[in-house]
C-alpha positions in Angstrom: -10.9 34.4 37.7 -14.3 32.9 36.7 -15.5 29.4 36.0 -18.4 28.0 34.4 -19.5 24.2 33.8 -21.9 23.5 31.7 -23.2 19.5 30.8 -25.3 20.5 27.1 -26.0 23.4 24.8 -28.5 23.2 22.4 -29.8 26.3 19.9 -32.4 28.0 20.0 -34.8 25.3 18.9 -33.2 22.3 20.9 -33.2 21.0 17.6 -29.0 20.8 17.7 -26.0 22.8 19.0 -25.1 26.0 18.6 -22.9 28.1 16.4 -20.1 29.5 17.4 -18.8 32.3 15.3 -15.8 34.5 15.2 -12.7 34.0 17.0 -12.8 31.0 19.6 -10.1 29.6 21.9 -10.0 26.7 24.3 -7.6 26.5 26.4 -6.7 23.5 28.8 -4.4 20.9 29.6 -7.1 18.1 29.1 -8.3 17.1 25.7 -11.4 17.9 22.9 -13.3 14.9 22.4 -14.5 15.1 19.0 -17.6 13.5 17.5 -17.2 9.9 17.1 -18.6 6.8 15.0 -18.3 4.3 12.4 -17.8 4.6 8.9 -21.0 3.7 7.9 -22.1 6.2 10.3 -20.4 9.4 8.6 -22.9 12.1 8.5 -24.7 12.8 5.1 -25.1 16.8 5.7 -21.8 17.6 5.5 -19.6 20.8 4.5 -15.3 20.8 4.0 -13.2 21.0 7.1 -15.4 19.3 9.4 -13.8 16.6 12.0 -14.7 13.1 13.6 -13.0 10.5 14.8 -13.7 7.1 13.1 -14.1 4.3 15.4 -13.1 1.5 12.5 -10.0 2.9 11.7 -9.2 4.5 15.1 -8.2 7.5 13.3 -9.4 11.4 13.4 -11.0 12.4 9.5 -12.3 15.1 7.9 -14.4 16.0 5.0 -12.3 17.2 1.9 -15.3 18.7 -0.4 -15.1 15.1 -1.7 -15.1 12.4 0.6 -14.1 11.9 4.2 -9.8 11.3 4.5 -8.1 10.4 7.4 -6.3 12.8 9.6 -2.0 13.0 8.1 -1.3 9.6 10.7 2.4 8.5 9.6 4.8 11.4 10.4 8.3 9.5 10.8 10.6 12.1 9.9 13.7 11.2 7.6 16.0 13.6 6.1 12.0 15.8 6.1 10.1 12.8 5.1 9.1 9.3 4.3 11.6 6.2 2.7 10.7 4.2 -0.3 12.8 1.0 -0.7 13.0 -1.1 -3.6 14.7 -4.7 -3.4 16.0 -7.1 -6.0 14.7 -7.6 -9.4 15.4 -8.8 -13.3 18.4 -7.4 -15.6 19.6 -9.8 -14.8 18.6 -10.9 -11.8 20.2 -8.7 -8.9 20.5 -7.7 -4.8 20.3 -4.3 -4.7 18.5 -2.2 -2.3 17.9 1.2 -3.1 16.1 4.2 -1.1 14.6 7.3 -2.1 12.4 10.4 0.2 9.3 9.8 -1.0 8.5 14.0 -0.1 11.2 14.8 -2.5 12.2 14.5 -6.5 15.5 13.0 -7.3 17.3 9.5 -8.2 17.8 6.1 -5.6 20.9 6.1 -3.5 21.8 2.9 -2.3 20.2 1.1 0.8 22.6 -2.4 0.7 21.9 -5.9 -0.9 19.5 -8.7 -0.1 21.5 -11.5 1.7 19.6 -14.4 0.7 20.0 -14.1 -3.1 19.9 -12.2 -6.7 16.4 -13.0 -7.5 13.3 -11.5 -9.0 9.5 -11.8 -8.6 9.5 -10.5 -4.9 7.1 -8.7 -2.2 7.7 -6.0 -0.1 5.3 -4.8 2.7 6.3 -3.1 6.0 5.8 -1.2 9.4 7.0 2.1 10.4 10.7 0.6 11.3 10.8 -1.9 9.3 11.1 -3.3 6.2 9.7 -7.0 5.1 11.0 -8.7 1.2 9.8 -12.0 0.5 9.7 -14.9 -2.3 11.8 -14.4 -5.8 13.3 -16.5 -8.4 15.8 -17.2 -10.6 15.3 -20.1 -13.4 13.2 -22.8 -13.3 14.3 -24.9 -10.7 15.7 -21.9 -8.5 12.3 -20.2 -6.8 12.5 -19.0 -2.6 10.4 -18.6 0.0 12.9 -17.0 2.4 11.8 -13.2 3.9 14.3 -11.0 4.9 13.5 -7.8 6.5 15.5 -4.5 6.8 15.6 -1.7 9.2 14.2 1.2 7.0 15.6 4.3 9.0 19.1 3.1 8.4 21.1 1.5 5.6 22.6 -2.1 5.4 22.5 -5.4 4.4 18.9 -7.3 4.8 19.0 -10.4 7.1 16.9 -13.4 7.3 13.1 -13.3 9.1 11.7 -16.6 8.4 10.3 -18.8 5.5 6.7 -18.2 3.8 4.4 -21.5 4.2 4.9 -22.1 0.1 8.0 -21.3 -1.9 6.2 -19.1 -4.6 7.1 -17.0 -7.0 5.5 -13.0 -7.4 3.1 -13.1 -4.9 1.1 -9.8 -3.8 1.6 -8.4 -0.2 0.5 -6.0 2.0 0.7 -5.0 5.5 -0.8 -2.8 9.0 1.5 -1.7 11.6 2.1 -5.2 13.2 1.1 -7.7 10.6 2.0 -8.4 6.8 0.0 -10.7 5.0 1.6 -12.4 1.6 -1.7 -13.9 -1.3 -1.4 -16.0 -3.9 1.7 -16.1 -6.2 3.4 -19.2 -8.7 3.9 -22.4 -6.6 7.5 -24.2 -7.7 8.5 -26.1 -9.6 5.1 -26.1 -11.8 4.2 -22.4 -12.1 0.7 -23.3 -10.7 -0.8 -20.7 -9.1 -1.8 -20.6 -5.9 -4.8 -18.6 -4.1 -3.2 -19.1 -0.1 -3.0 -15.6 1.8 -0.5 -16.3 4.9 1.1 -13.6 7.8 3.8 -12.8 10.1 4.2 -10.3 12.8 6.6 -8.3 11.3 8.1 -6.6 14.3 9.4 -10.9 15.8 11.2 -13.0 13.3 9.8 -16.4 12.4 7.9 -18.9 9.4 5.1 -17.1 8.2 1.2 -18.8 9.4 -2.2 -19.5 6.8 -4.0 -16.3 7.2 -6.8 -18.4 4.5 -7.5 -18.0 0.7 -8.4 -15.1 -2.0 -11.3 -15.4 -3.3 -9.7 -16.6 -6.6 -6.5 -18.8 -7.2 -3.7 -16.2 -9.4 -0.5 -14.9 -9.4 1.1 -11.4 -10.5 -1.0 -9.8 -8.5 -0.1 -6.7 -5.6 -1.4 -5.4 -2.9 -2.2 -2.5 -0.6 -3.7 -1.9 3.0 -4.8 0.8 5.1 -4.9 0.0 8.8 -7.3 -2.4 9.3 -8.1 -3.5 5.4 -6.0 -6.0 3.0 -6.5 -5.3 -0.5 -5.0 -7.5 -3.0 -5.4 -6.2 -7.1 -5.7 -7.9 -10.7 -3.0 -11.3 -11.2 -2.8 -14.1 -14.6 -5.3 -15.8 -15.7 -8.2 -12.3 -17.2 -8.2 -11.3 -13.6 -9.6 -8.0 -12.4 -10.7 -8.6 -9.4 -10.0 -7.0 -6.1 -10.3 -9.0 -2.6 -10.1 -8.0 1.0 -9.2 -9.1 4.1 -9.6 -7.7 7.9 -5.5 -7.4 8.4 -5.9 -8.5 12.1 -8.6 -11.3 12.2 -8.0 -14.5 9.4 -9.8 -16.2 6.8 -10.9 -15.9 3.6 -10.6 -13.0 1.4 -14.2 -11.4 0.3 -14.8 -9.7 -3.3 -14.2 -5.9 -3.0 -14.8 -5.2 -6.6 -13.2 -4.9 -10.1 -10.2 -3.3 -11.6 -11.1 -0.8 -14.8 -9.4 -3.4 -17.1 -8.1 -7.0 -16.7 -4.8 -6.7 -16.1 -1.7 -8.5 -14.0 2.1 -7.8 -13.6 0.8 -3.9 -11.8 2.2 -1.8 -9.2 0.0 -1.6 -6.1 0.2 1.4 -3.3 -2.0 3.5 -0.7 -2.2 5.7 1.9 -4.8 5.1 4.5 -7.8 5.8 2.7 -7.5 5.3 -1.3 -5.6 2.2 -3.2 -3.7 3.2 -6.6 -3.3 0.5 -9.3 -0.7 1.6 -12.0 0.5 -0.2 -15.2 0.5 -3.8 -16.0 -0.3 -6.4 -18.8 -3.3 -6.4 -20.6 -4.6 -9.8 -21.0 -5.8 -9.9 -24.4 -4.7 -8.7 -26.1 -1.2 -8.9 -24.0 -0.5 -5.5 -24.7 1.6 -3.0 -22.0 -1.0 -0.7 -20.1 -0.6 2.9 -18.8 -3.9 2.8 -17.1 -3.4 4.3 -13.7 -6.8 3.5 -11.0 -8.2 3.5 -7.4 -10.8 3.1 -5.1 -11.8 4.4 -1.4 -10.6 0.9 0.8 -12.9 1.6 3.3 -16.0 1.0 0.8 -16.4 -1.5 -2.1 -17.6 -1.0 -5.3 -15.4 -0.7 -8.5 -12.3 1.0 -9.3 -12.7 4.3 -11.2 -9.8 6.1 -13.9 -6.8 7.9 -12.0 -4.7 8.8 -14.8 -1.9 7.2 -16.6 1.7 6.5 -16.0 4.6 8.0 -18.2 4.6 5.4 -20.3 3.0 2.1 -20.7 4.7 -0.5 -18.4 4.3 -4.3 -16.8 6.5 -5.9 -13.8 7.0 -2.5 -12.1 6.4 -2.0 -8.4 4.9 0.6 -5.9 4.5 2.3 -2.8 3.4 5.3 -1.2 3.1 7.8 2.2 -0.1 9.8 3.4 0.6 11.8 0.1 2.6 10.2 -2.9 2.6 7.2 -4.4 5.6 5.9 -6.2 5.7 3.5 -9.3 9.2 2.1 -10.6 11.2 0.0 -12.8 9.3 -2.5 -14.4 9.5 -3.2 -18.8 8.5 -0.2 -21.2 8.5 -2.1 -23.6 12.5 -3.0 -22.3 13.6 -2.6 -18.9 13.7 1.0 -17.5 14.9 2.7 -14.3 12.5 5.0 -14.4 10.2 6.3 -10.9 7.0 7.6 -11.4 4.9 9.6 -8.6 1.1 11.0 -7.9 -0.6 12.9 -5.4 -3.1 10.3 -3.7 -5.7 12.2 -3.1 -6.2 14.1 -6.2 -6.0 12.6 -10.4 -4.1 13.3 -13.2 -1.3 12.0 -15.0 1.9 10.7 -13.1 4.8 12.6 -13.7 8.9 12.1 -13.4 10.1 11.5 -9.8 13.9 10.1 -10.5 15.7 6.9 -11.3 16.5 4.0 -9.4 20.2 3.0 -9.6 19.6 0.3 -11.9 17.6 -0.9 -14.5 15.4 -3.7 -13.3 11.4 -5.3 -13.4 9.7 -7.6 -10.8 11.5 -5.6 -8.0 9.8 -5.7 -4.4 9.1 -2.4 -2.6 7.8 -0.9 0.9 7.8 2.4 2.5 7.4 4.0 6.6 4.3 5.6 5.9 2.1 3.7 3.7 -1.8 3.2 4.3 -1.3 0.7 6.7 0.0 2.4 9.4 
């Protein structure tokens, strides 16, 4: 057997690498080192199928003919796919926890119960193994600062995790594989909006710690993330603001861009590259909307049109795998149990997925396959 060691290969003009055509086989027990660089260093003259390692995200990515997108990084197999988990809600306030397998279609199944209290105005975030549900509300004198957790791969009732830094109602949330962030909301008992962002370490238990502030004080916002960036969009007070933070650090949020329209009480989810914003209430005049718009998380800029939900819905929630986004529950114009789904890397209108186990609004959601993992 012969062996050849080569330190450098160029084309005949020594202005680039050689082109290898035909069927080529590389066999080794070692490794292959692809090109690498930051998001800002992505090459411009590209063709579909080109692949590189993004040093900002820590993931392989490829060019799909439209944009650079990450190679699938979530692979938590549960009966063939990632799980979405939905908790709490109002119709009246419930302690229900449901789950679905995101890659399939069908109705949700019972997971267990929230142990803190039946309540609504909940938010959710997660790692690949653990889901957190925080905040909540029953009436003017019944706000909750509690955080509870579940093990996503199992079923059963939630357990106590700790407390938020403030007693709030319907904050936004997002997470990486290690940290969960909670932002904004309404403070008890005044219902005044807050701009506070707090965080927890998901694998542990304990109370939240101050992270920084949103750029705009608001409630009824929602969040999503990549592995490095947290995104918070929408909210009351005529807000179309999208903020972002670097999850692994602390500090105040910065402006990312704007939603396509001013709205609150929307559902937000993401894979590692795209954030999707669905439904909500348009501020003036006060009407529900079926708008879906999206952003590319690694960039800055305004959201663009994606498509429409099945119906005009507010007070809904959302979760995602690396390929699908789900929008569940809400008011349309009465409380619904509908689950819609979209294919995140395409554009187009949502389709019917199935139903929650109960009709309700202002519930929380998380998954073990979202864009922050």
